[in-house]
N, C-alpha and C positions, 0 to 999 in steps of 0.2 A: 412646222405643221400647225395650221390654225385650229381653233377650238372645234369648229364644225367637223373638220376632217378627223380630229381625234375622237370625237363622239361617234362618228361613223365607224371608225376602227374598233371602238369598244363594242358597238352593236354587232358588228360582224364577228368579232372575236368570241363573243359569248352567245352567238346565234339567237339574238334577242327577237328579231323580226324577220318575216318572210314577205315577198311581194303579195299584195292584196290584203294585208292585215289592216283591220280597223283598230285603232289604238285609243283607249280611254286615257286621257292625260290629266293627271291631278294638277289643278291650277288654284293656288291659294292667293296669288298676287305677290308673294315673296320673291326675292331675287332668284332662287333656285328654280322655282316653278315657271317663272317668266322666261328664264334662259332656256329651260327644257322645252317649253312650248315653241319658242322662237326657233330653236335649233331643229327640232323635229319638223316644223313647218318648212324650213329651208331644205331639209333632206327628203321631204315628202315625194318629190318627183323621182329622185334617184332610188329611193327605197320602194317606190310604188305602194305607198301606204296612205291612209286617211286618218284624221284625228277628230276626237270629240273631247273638248275641254270640259272638265267637271269641277265645280267648286263645292266643297263640303262645309256646311254651316254647323259648327259644333255647338253653337248657342252659349258660348262661354264669355264672349266679349261683345255684348249687344251694342255698345256704343261705337265699335269699329266695323262690325260686320256689314252694315249697309254700304259703307264706303268701299270696302273690299269687293263686295259683289258687283257694285257699279264699275269699279276699276277693271275687274276680270271680264265683265261683259263687254266693255268698250275695247279692251285689248283683244279679246277673242274676235269681235266683229271686225276689228282693223285687219285681222289676218284672214277673214272670210269664214269664221266659224260661229256657231250659235252655242252659247254657254248653257250647260245644264247645272242647276243648283239643287242640291239635296241637303236635307236637314237631319241631324242626328241628336238624340237626347242623352248627352254625356252624363249630366248630373243625375238624371233618372236612373241610368244604368249603374252609376256608382252606388246609389241608394239600394238598389235591389241586389247587387252582386258583392258589394264591399270592396270592389277594385279601386285603385287610385285613379285620379282623373286622367293621367297620361296614358295608362294602360287601357282604360275604358275608351278613351278617344281614339287610340290607335286601332283597337278591335272594331269599333263601330265605323270608323272611317274606311277601313279596308272592306268591311261588309257592304257599305254603301257603294263603293266603287265596283265591287263584284256584282252587285245588283244591276248597275247600269250596264256593265259588260254583258250580262245575260240578256237584258232588255234589248240592247242594240246589236246583239249577236257579234260582239267584238271579239278579238283574239288576245289582246294584251292590255295591261294597265301599266302606264309609265309614270313613275314617281321621281322626285328630284333629289334623292340622296346623292351627295358628292363625296369627294375624297376626304374632306375635313370631317364630314359626318362619320365616315369609316374610322378615321383615327380616334375621334372622340368616343365612339362605341367601344373600341378596344380598351381605351383607358378606363372607361366606366366599368367594363367587365372585370378588368384587373383589380379595380378598387373593391368591387363586390365579391371577388373571388371567382375564378373561372378556370376551366381546363382547356385542352387543345381545341375542342369544338367551339368554345366561346371566342377563341382567338381567331376564328375564321371571319369574325366581324359580320358585316351586312353582305349577303350574297348578291352578286350582280343580277342574278335571275333566280326567282323562287316561284315555281309554278308558272302562272301567267303574269306575274309581276316582274317588271324589268326596271333597271336603274341605269339609263344611258350615261348619266353624269358621274358615275361612281369613281371614275379615274380622273376627274377634273377637280382642281382645288377651288376653294371658295374665292380666293383672290382672282383667279382666272375668270370665274363667272362674273365677278364685279367689273373686271376690265372689259369683258365682252358686252355687258349691259351699257357701260359708259361709251364704248366705241360705236355702238349701234343706237345710241340715244334712246335706250329702253328704260322706262320708269318702272318702279315697283312700290309696293306698300310694305310697311314694317309692322310686324305682329308685336305688340307691346309685351306680350308674355315672354318673348324670346330675350328680353332685356332684364328679366328678373332672375338673379343669381341663386335664389333659394331652390330652384329646380336643379337637380344634379347635372343634367346635360348642359344647362346654361352655365353653371358654375365651371364645369370643365372647359367649355368654349370660351367663356369670358375671363376666367382667372388662370386656369392651368395651362391651356394651349399657348398663350403668349409667352409664358415662362419657358416652356419646352422649346418653343421656336427660337428663343434667344440662345439657348444652348445648342440647338440643332435646327438650323433653318430648313432642313429637309425632313423634319420629323413626320410630316404627313405622308411623304413618299415612303419613308422607312416603315411606318406602321402599315401602310397599304401593302408593301411587299411581304411583311410578316403575315398579314391576313391571307395573302395569296398562297404563301408557302404552306400554311396550316390547312388551307382549303384543299390543296393538291394532295397532301398527305392523308387528310381525313377521308378522301374519296377511296383510298385503298381499303378502308374499313367498312365502307357502306354496304357492300354485298353481304359480308359476313354478319353485320349487325341486323340487316333486314331479315336474313334467314333465321337468326336467333330470336328476333322479336316475333316472327310468325309462329315459331315453335312454342313461344312462351305466353302469347296473348290468350287470356281466358275470356274477359268481358270488359267492355268499355262503355261509359256513359258520358254525359256532359260534365260530370263532376267527380268521376272516379274511374280508375283503371285497375283491373285485377290481372295478375300474371301468375302462371304456374310456377311454383317455387322450385321444384326439382331441377328444371333446366337452368334456372338462375344460379343455383348453388354450384353447378358444375362449370359455369362459363368463366373464361379468363377475365380477370379484373378489368383489363383495358377494353374488352368488348362489352362487359357488363355496364361499365360507366357510360358508354355511348348508347347502349340499349335503354337504360333508364332515362337518359336525357331525351331520346327520341320518344319514348313512351309518354313522358311528362309533357312534351311539346304537342302531343296529339290531343291533349285535353286542355281546353282554354283555361279553365279555372285553376289548373295546376302550373301554368306557365310562370316563369320568373324565378324558379328555384335556382339557387346558386350552386357552384361547384362543391361547396362545403355540405350543402343539403344532400347532394348526390352521394358524397363520401359517407355521410351518416347512414344512408339507406344501404349502401354496400356493406358497411359494418354490421347492420342489422341482419341482412341476408346471410352473411358468412358466419357471424358469431352469435346472433340472437337465438332465443328459444321461442317456441310457439306461444303467441299471446303478447310477446314483446312488441313495442312500438316506439317510434320517435315522433316528437311533435316538432313540426318544421316552422310554420308561421301561420298565424290566424287559426283557421279550422283545419289546415292541411296537416295530415299525419300519414305516416307509413306504418302498416301493421303486418307483422309476420304471423301467418296462420300455420296450420299443419300442412296444407297443400297449396295454399295461395299466398301471394304477396300483394297487398292492397295499398294503393296510394289514393287518398280521397280528400276532398274538400267539403264533403257533405256534412252538415251540422250533426253533432252527436244526437242519437235518439233520446228524446226526453219523454218520460212517462207522464200522461195526463192524470188528473185526479179521478179517483173512483170512490164510491161509497159501498162498503160491504155490509149488508144486513146480518145481524146475528140472531138466529141462524140464517144462512142463505149462501148464495154464491154469486160471483161475477166473472165475466170474461175479461182478462187483461189482454186487450187487443195487440198491444205492442210486443208482448211476450209469447202470444199464441197458446196460453194456457188458462185454466180456471183457478180461482182462489176460492176455497170453500170454508165455511164456518159451521161447525157441528157442535151442538150443546149435548152434554151427557151428565147424568147424575151419579154414575159409577166411575171409578177410576179405570182408565184405559190401561191395558197391559203395555202397550207401546206408547211411550211419551215422545216419540219422534226423534229425528236426527238433528233438528235445529235448522236444517237447510230447506227441506221440502215439506217438513211437517213439524209442528210444535203443539204441545198441550199446555194450556195456562189455566190459572185459577179464575173461573168465570165471575166470582164475586168481586174480583179486583177490577172488573170492567164495569163502569157505571152506565155506559151508553148502550143503546140497542143497535148502533151502527159504528163501524170502524172506517176510518179514512185510509185509503191506499193512495200513496203519492210518491213522487221522486224525492231523492235527497236534496236538501237545500243547505246553503252555508249556515253554520251556527248550530246545526243538529247535534244532539248528543244522546247517549243512552248508557245503560249499565249492562255490558255484555254478560250473558249468562256464564257462570263459572268464574268470572273475573271479579264481579261485584263492585268495582269502582267505576265512577263516571268517566266516560271517554267520548271525546268528540268523534262524530262519525267520519269526519275528514281524516283524522289520525288513524281511525280503525281501518279505513280503506287503504290508506298509505302503508300501514303495517302489513296488510295482506297483498300489497302490490296490485290493487284493483286499478286498472287504467282510468285516467281522468275522464275520457270520453265514454266510458261505460257506466260511470257512477249514476248518471241521471236516468238510466234505464232500469235501475234496480228498484223494485217495488218496496216501499217502506210502509209498514202498517202502524197507524197512529191511533191513539184513543185519548181524547181530552188534552191534546197538546203534548202527550208523551209517546215516545216510540215503544211499540210492543214487540215488533219483529222486523229485523232487516232480512227480508226473504233471501234465501240462498246462502245465508251466512249464520246468523245467530239471533236468538230471542233476547228480550230484555230480562235481566235477573229479577226485577221488581214484580214480574207477573208469573214467576215460577210456581209450580204446584208444591204445596206444603203438606206436611203430615195430616193436618186437620182440614185440608181442602174438601169441601162438600160437593161443589159443582165444578164441572170441567168444560173447557172450550177448546175444541180441536180446530186448528187452522192448518190447512194443507194445500199444496199445489197439486193440481191434477192436469195432466196433458190432455188437450182436446183431441 
């Protein structure tokens, strides 16, 4: 069976296309995309479809892009199609999101293809992943740590994205291009082995093929087996996720904790993976990260959390389990007049300073209220700010100097909450770590004549 017939068999097997479909075809000029475009063109009449080739300019290789676009335009015109070119700002997206270039490029590329699909009222997007890409993906996921879901590899169909070459090996694609006298361009970035996928392709796969010439087929079958078995869990996972979902944004997902605690670990593992995959900024978490979250759900206490990578963290509350990549809340600086009051916007409460000439009966609990010696305060204003590295104070009742970082660590204050704790400062010295303890140097003495009350008051 020749390559075109095998691709047709794959398309029918996975119900990729229907008569009348308009197909957006990703065309980069590389061997896979050229083969894909040529094969679909040859199947156009039999499948009763039409094609729109689209080149995505990532802006990453300015010296190569003009040649690639020219090649893709001439190739498309030779088959009777008009090429569409779209530009994406990968580097700009990396700066604003903190994602790596490969992840950002993939996200923006598929977004651009989806936009063209909507504009042209098309039904499918065809991309050129092949059997070798499938094998390399499985090896990469094994290296990073993965579970059964990760071993499914690249799906032949995901939504409106189809991969007609997913069962065709790269060598077969190269042979097809040679026999049909089809030229292609080479992306120089594919030759750089510092990228993990390129390293697997250029270094690892040749060694594996020496030991097992059928390694690509073997890993392809492995992916298919896991895909079939995972489908058995899909309905149960979907139901469990619907029961558990509380809230979702572009950078955070909240799940009701009670259902999660009762779910079988096999279902919970898949539910967390599905939940994470629905939020772009959380994608890319490994099997190990999922296991850490399961341990937190099953064994952790309210307030416990695990830090996964970057800003991503999972937090166990009393009723909710939160996975978020949102930056921790950081308190801005405020000036508290003495006497006077200010609204701490981030906390939703007031901080009040009251001067007294007589000793108050209640000297406060140190958390929401303190009373200090007014004459130990030289300024008419106090600075209210967030914690910063290098801070130290003398905790009341302890008397010895202590780094604020160590103080927070001893009390198990989560790292991402520390910057939201208002710290009251006077003349470069900490007076009060609100919610925790005042500084011993400002305590009321027997001979104190004037008093300053600092207290938190809910709005």
